N, C-alpha and C positions, 0 to 999 in steps of 0.2 A: 862848788867843788867839794868833794867828800874825802875824808881821810880813810886810812886803812881800818879804823875801828867803827866805820859807819855801819849801822844796823847790828851793832854788837849784841843787842838784846834778843835778836832772833836765834842766837846760839844757845840760849838758856831755856830750860823748861823745869817743871816740877814733877817729880814722880809721885806714885800713889802713897808713899810714906811721908811726903812733904819735904823731901830733900831736893835741893837744886842740882840739876845735872847740866853740864856743859857738853857741847858736841865733841870736845876733846876726850871725853870719858871721865873728867874730873867731877866728883860728887861732893857737894858741900852740905854738911849737916847743919840745919838751923836749930839752935838750942835757945829757946826763949827763957829769959830770966825775969826777975822783978825789975821792970824799968829798963831793961837792956836785952839785946839779942846777941848771942855769940855765934860766929860762923866757924865751923871746923871742917877740915878736909877729911875725907874717908881714906884710911890708909891703903886699902886695896885699889881705890881709884887713883891714888897718887902714883902707884906703880904703873898702871895703865897709861896715865898721862905722861909720865917720864919716858916710857917706852915709845909712845907715839911721837913725842916731840924730838927725841934723839934720833928716831928713824927719819925724821924730816930734816935732820942736819943741824938742829939747834944745839949749840954748845952747852955743856953742863953748867957753866957759870951763869948762863942766862935763864935757867929754869926757875930759880928762886924769884927773879923779877917777874916772870910770866905768871907764876902762881899768885904772887902778891896782886898783880893786875886783875887776875881772874877773881880773886876774893873781893876786891873792890867792886868789880862788875856784879858779882853775886849779891853783894849787899845792896847795890843800887837796884838790881832787878827785883830782889825780895821786897824792897820798899815800894816799888811801883806796881807789883803784882801780888797783893796780899792773899 
């Protein structure tokens, strides 16, 4: 039996600039540092993500948790797909 997040990795891709892109429109900027990697959301894509999610009926108070989950997914996808 599979959960609702089965095949989550198929929703992610990398664009030509090296940023991670989710099917929801959220873009995650990968900022490598010395011994660490920061993941940062693109401001324009956050507006697209919020509009898409609220049009689907997601309450505003759930958006922060969804973004946090997507950032964790982006980190995992980045580590698996260098």
